[in-house]
C-alpha positions as CSV (number, residue, x, y, z in Angstrom):
1,M,-22.1,-35.7,31.4
2,Y,-21.7,-32.0,31.0
3,F,-24.5,-29.9,29.4
4,M,-24.1,-26.7,27.6
5,N,-25.0,-24.7,30.7
6,Q,-21.9,-26.1,32.6
7,Y,-19.7,-25.5,29.6
8,I,-20.9,-21.8,29.3
9,K,-19.9,-21.3,33.0
10,E,-16.4,-22.9,32.5
11,Y,-15.7,-20.7,29.4
12,L,-16.9,-17.6,31.0
13,D,-14.7,-18.3,34.2
14,W,-11.8,-18.5,31.8
15,K,-12.6,-15.4,29.8
16,G,-13.2,-13.4,33.0
17,T,-9.5,-14.0,34.0
18,Y,-8.4,-11.5,31.2
19,A,-11.6,-9.7,30.0
20,S,-14.1,-9.4,32.7
21,R,-16.4,-6.8,30.9
22,A,-16.5,-8.9,27.8
23,S,-17.4,-11.9,29.8
24,V,-20.5,-10.3,30.9
25,S,-21.7,-9.5,27.4
26,Y,-20.5,-12.9,26.3
27,R,-22.9,-14.4,29.0
28,I,-26.0,-12.8,27.4
29,W,-25.3,-14.1,24.0
30,L,-24.4,-17.5,25.1
31,E,-27.6,-17.9,27.3
32,R,-29.7,-16.7,24.3
33,F,-28.0,-19.5,22.1
34,L,-28.9,-21.9,25.1
35,E,-32.5,-20.6,24.9
36,V,-33.0,-21.1,21.2
37,C,-31.1,-24.4,20.7
38,G,-31.7,-26.1,24.0
39,D,-29.3,-27.3,26.8
40,K,-27.4,-30.4,25.7
41,P,-24.0,-31.9,25.6
42,I,-21.6,-29.7,23.6
43,E,-20.9,-32.7,21.2
44,K,-24.5,-32.7,20.2
45,Y,-24.5,-29.2,18.7
46,D,-24.2,-29.0,14.7
47,I,-24.5,-26.6,12.0
48,G,-28.3,-26.8,12.1
49,D,-28.3,-25.4,15.5
50,F,-26.1,-22.4,14.4
51,V,-28.5,-21.8,11.5
52,K,-31.6,-21.8,13.7
53,Y,-30.0,-19.3,16.1
54,K,-28.8,-17.1,13.2
55,H,-32.3,-16.9,11.9
56,W,-33.6,-16.2,15.3
57,L,-31.1,-13.2,15.6
58,E,-31.9,-11.9,12.2
59,T,-35.6,-11.3,13.0
60,R,-34.7,-9.4,16.3
61,F,-31.5,-7.5,16.0
62,K,-29.5,-5.3,13.5
63,S,-26.4,-6.2,11.6
64,Y,-23.9,-5.1,14.1
65,T,-25.4,-7.0,16.9
66,L,-25.9,-10.1,14.7
67,Q,-22.1,-10.0,14.0
68,F,-21.1,-9.8,17.6
69,A,-23.4,-12.5,18.7
70,T,-21.9,-14.7,15.8
71,I,-18.4,-13.8,17.2
72,V,-19.4,-14.9,20.7
73,I,-20.6,-18.5,19.5
74,K,-17.6,-18.9,17.1
75,N,-15.0,-18.1,19.9
76,F,-16.9,-20.2,22.3
77,F,-16.6,-23.3,20.1
78,Q,-13.2,-22.5,19.2
79,Y,-12.2,-22.6,22.8
80,Y,-13.4,-26.1,23.2
81,K,-12.0,-27.4,19.8
82,N,-8.7,-26.1,21.0
83,Q,-9.0,-28.5,23.8
84,N,-9.8,-31.4,21.5
85,Y,-13.5,-31.6,22.2
86,A,-15.4,-33.6,19.6
87,C,-17.7,-30.6,18.6
88,R,-19.8,-31.3,15.5
89,L,-20.2,-27.5,15.3
90,V,-17.0,-26.8,13.6
91,P,-16.0,-23.0,14.2
92,S,-14.6,-22.6,10.7
93,L,-18.2,-23.2,9.5
94,I,-19.5,-20.3,11.5
95,K,-19.1,-17.3,9.0
96,L,-19.4,-13.8,10.1
97,P,-22.2,-11.7,8.3
98,R,-21.1,-9.0,6.0
99,I,-22.0,-5.6,7.2
100,T,-21.5,-2.1,5.8
101,A,-19.0,-0.1,8.3
102,K,-20.6,2.7,10.3
103,S,-20.0,6.0,9.0
104,H,-18.9,8.6,11.6
105,R,-19.0,12.0,10.0
106,A,-16.0,14.1,11.0
107,I,-17.0,17.4,12.7
108,T,-15.8,20.6,11.0
109,E,-13.9,23.4,12.7
110,E,-16.8,25.7,11.9
111,E,-19.3,23.4,13.8
112,F,-16.9,23.0,16.6
113,K,-16.7,26.8,17.0
114,K,-20.5,27.0,16.8
115,I,-20.9,24.3,19.6
116,V,-18.5,25.9,22.1
117,S,-20.1,29.4,21.5
118,T,-23.3,28.0,22.8
119,I,-21.8,26.9,26.3
120,P,-22.0,29.6,29.1
121,Q,-19.0,29.9,31.2
122,N,-20.3,30.9,34.6
123,E,-21.2,27.7,36.2
124,F,-19.3,24.4,37.0
125,I,-20.9,21.9,34.6
126,P,-20.8,24.3,31.6
127,L,-17.2,24.9,32.3
128,R,-16.6,21.2,32.6
129,N,-18.2,20.6,29.3
130,T,-16.2,23.3,27.7
131,V,-13.1,21.6,28.7
132,L,-14.3,18.3,27.7
133,I,-15.4,19.4,24.1
134,R,-12.2,21.3,23.6
135,M,-10.1,18.4,24.6
136,L,-12.0,16.1,22.3
137,W,-11.3,18.5,19.5
138,D,-7.7,19.2,20.3
139,T,-6.5,15.7,21.0
140,G,-8.6,13.1,19.0
141,V,-8.9,11.2,22.2
142,R,-11.7,8.5,22.6
143,V,-14.5,9.7,24.8
144,S,-14.0,6.8,27.2
145,E,-10.2,7.8,27.4
146,L,-11.2,11.2,28.4
147,C,-13.7,10.1,31.0
148,D,-10.8,7.8,32.6
149,L,-8.6,10.8,33.1
150,D,-7.8,11.5,36.8
151,L,-6.9,14.7,38.6
152,T,-3.3,13.4,39.2
153,Q,-2.7,13.3,35.4
154,I,-3.1,17.0,35.1
155,D,-0.1,19.4,35.5
156,E,-0.8,23.0,35.4
157,N,2.8,23.6,33.8
158,R,2.0,21.2,30.9
159,R,-0.5,21.1,28.2
160,S,-0.3,17.2,27.9
161,A,-1.1,14.1,29.7
162,I,-0.2,10.4,29.5
163,I,-3.2,8.2,29.0
164,S,-3.7,4.4,28.5
165,T,-4.9,3.6,25.0
166,K,-8.3,2.0,25.5
167,K,-7.9,-0.9,22.8
168,T,-4.2,-1.8,23.4
169,G,-3.5,-0.8,27.0
170,K,-0.3,1.1,25.8
171,N,0.5,4.6,27.1
172,R,0.3,7.5,24.7
173,I,0.7,11.2,25.0
174,I,-2.2,13.7,24.3
175,V,-1.7,17.3,23.8
176,W,-4.1,20.3,23.9
177,S,-4.0,23.9,23.0
178,E,-3.0,26.9,25.1
179,E,-6.8,28.1,24.9
180,T,-7.9,24.6,26.2
181,H,-5.4,24.9,28.9
182,Y,-6.7,28.3,30.0
183,Y,-10.2,26.8,30.5
184,L,-8.8,23.6,32.1
185,M,-7.0,25.8,34.7
186,R,-10.2,27.8,35.4
187,Y,-12.0,24.4,36.0
188,M,-9.4,22.9,38.1
189,P,-9.7,24.9,41.3
190,V,-13.4,24.4,41.4
191,R,-13.1,20.7,40.7
192,L,-10.4,20.4,43.6
193,E,-12.9,22.2,45.8
194,L,-15.4,19.4,45.0
195,H,-12.7,16.7,45.6
196,N,-12.7,17.8,49.3
197,I,-16.4,16.8,49.3
198,N,-16.7,13.7,47.5
199,K,-13.2,12.4,47.2
200,A,-13.5,11.4,43.6
201,T,-10.3,11.0,41.6
202,A,-11.8,11.6,38.2
203,L,-11.0,14.8,36.4
204,F,-14.5,14.9,35.2
205,V,-17.5,14.1,37.4
206,G,-21.2,14.1,36.9
207,W,-24.3,15.2,38.7
208,H,-27.3,13.2,39.4
209,H,-30.3,15.2,40.6
210,N,-31.4,12.3,42.9
211,K,-27.9,11.0,43.8
212,G,-25.5,13.9,43.9
213,W,-22.2,13.9,42.4
214,S,-20.9,10.8,40.5
215,S,-17.4,9.5,41.1
216,R,-16.7,9.7,37.4
217,L,-18.5,11.2,34.3
218,A,-20.0,8.5,32.2
219,T,-19.5,8.4,28.4
220,R,-23.2,8.3,27.9
221,S,-23.5,11.6,29.7
222,V,-21.0,13.1,27.4
223,Q,-23.0,12.0,24.2
224,R,-26.3,13.5,25.9
225,E,-24.4,17.0,26.5
226,I,-22.9,17.0,23.1
227,K,-26.3,16.4,21.4
228,E,-27.9,19.2,23.5
229,Y,-25.1,21.7,22.4
230,V,-25.4,20.5,18.8
231,N,-29.0,21.2,18.9
232,R,-28.5,24.7,20.5
233,A,-26.0,25.6,17.6
234,G,-28.6,24.8,15.2
235,I,-26.7,22.0,13.6
236,N,-28.9,19.5,11.9
237,E,-26.3,16.8,11.3
238,R,-25.8,14.0,13.7
239,I,-22.6,14.7,15.8
240,T,-21.3,12.3,18.4
241,P,-18.1,12.3,20.6
242,H,-16.6,10.1,18.0
243,S,-17.1,12.8,15.4
244,F,-14.5,14.8,17.1
245,R,-12.1,12.0,16.8
246,H,-12.5,11.8,13.1
247,G,-12.5,15.7,13.0
248,W,-9.1,15.6,14.5
249,A,-7.8,13.2,12.0
250,H,-9.4,15.2,9.1
251,K,-7.8,18.6,10.4
252,R,-4.3,16.9,10.7
253,R,-4.7,15.5,7.3
254,D,-5.5,18.8,5.8
255,Q,-2.5,20.3,7.7
256,N,-0.5,17.7,5.8
257,A,0.6,15.8,9.0
258,P,2.3,12.5,8.3
259,L,0.3,9.3,8.6
260,S,2.6,8.1,11.3
261,F,1.8,11.3,13.4
262,I,-1.9,10.8,13.0
263,Q,-1.6,7.1,13.7
264,R,0.3,7.9,17.1
265,G,-2.3,10.5,18.0
266,L,-5.2,8.3,17.5
267,G,-3.5,5.4,19.3
268,H,-3.8,3.0,16.5
269,Q,-1.5,-0.2,16.1
270,N,-2.5,-0.7,12.5
271,P,-2.0,2.2,9.9
272,V,-4.9,0.9,7.9
273,S,-7.3,1.9,10.8
274,T,-5.8,5.4,10.5
275,F,-6.2,5.6,6.8
276,I,-10.0,4.8,7.3
277,Y,-10.1,7.9,9.7
278,E,-8.5,10.1,6.9
279,Q,-11.2,9.3,4.2
280,Y,-12.8,12.2,2.5
281,N,-16.6,12.6,2.8
282,D,-18.5,13.6,-0.4
283,L,-18.4,17.4,0.5
284,E,-14.7,17.4,1.4
285,F,-14.1,15.4,-1.9
286,E,-16.1,18.0,-4.0
287,R,-14.3,20.8,-2.4
288,N,-10.9,19.5,-3.1
289,A,-11.8,18.2,-6.7
290,N,-12.9,21.8,-7.6
291,S,-9.7,23.2,-6.2
292,Y,-7.6,20.8,-8.3
293,L,-9.7,21.6,-11.4
294,K,-8.9,25.3,-11.0
295,A,-5.3,24.6,-10.5
296,A,-5.2,22.4,-13.7
């Protein structure tokens, strides 16, 4: 007779065939379920086990983590239900917790200019960061998509590149300004010299004092760099790489760009996702409301 531990292994082997990174995080939450509810045949688990696990999660984790852990368990039991296992824990009874959507504040053009003005231009890493931040502002690209760029995707005669959209795998084009291209072309010769040393293919590489150059810059490193420049610029608001993505959408909205254009730029399949990125914050709404009142 199979016990839960064996069912988890079988499920993760299957999931790893199409989502290897996800299978790693799934393992963590399935093993925690096993720890809380015990190792027994899958047919023996019932809704009481899920309630026990949910209460355990609620005392330790925030709402987004709770939601993800719940999705993992729901998908796990759905997998075996689809194979006609007699599970007493019916997936349809596992309800996802309601959470308030995270608010990513859009960076303004004024804030963007303040940030880039704090970055020196006389060294490799600051020049790399200038290109990074300008490309985030110009393109609305996800920071992970930017970090995935390779040297071979850059053409000195073009201010654009074809990238793979992170969530769909589909290709899309990103386009940047002449000013950004100027800094990119200053960065490229130095980056290519470094390529002769470490043979890294990534457009953006990182530096670790104890290990030397990395093969590719990590998204976490970009977050830290932006936080540092935000502080230097004297901006008290929380600005993340994702704030630039929202800022791109807000600027195109204010330029009266069609929703379909913004949707394609962001790489969204569903226009509803794009509509969320276009939403006015309180300050933007107040400013626009006053302009409408003056025009009335």
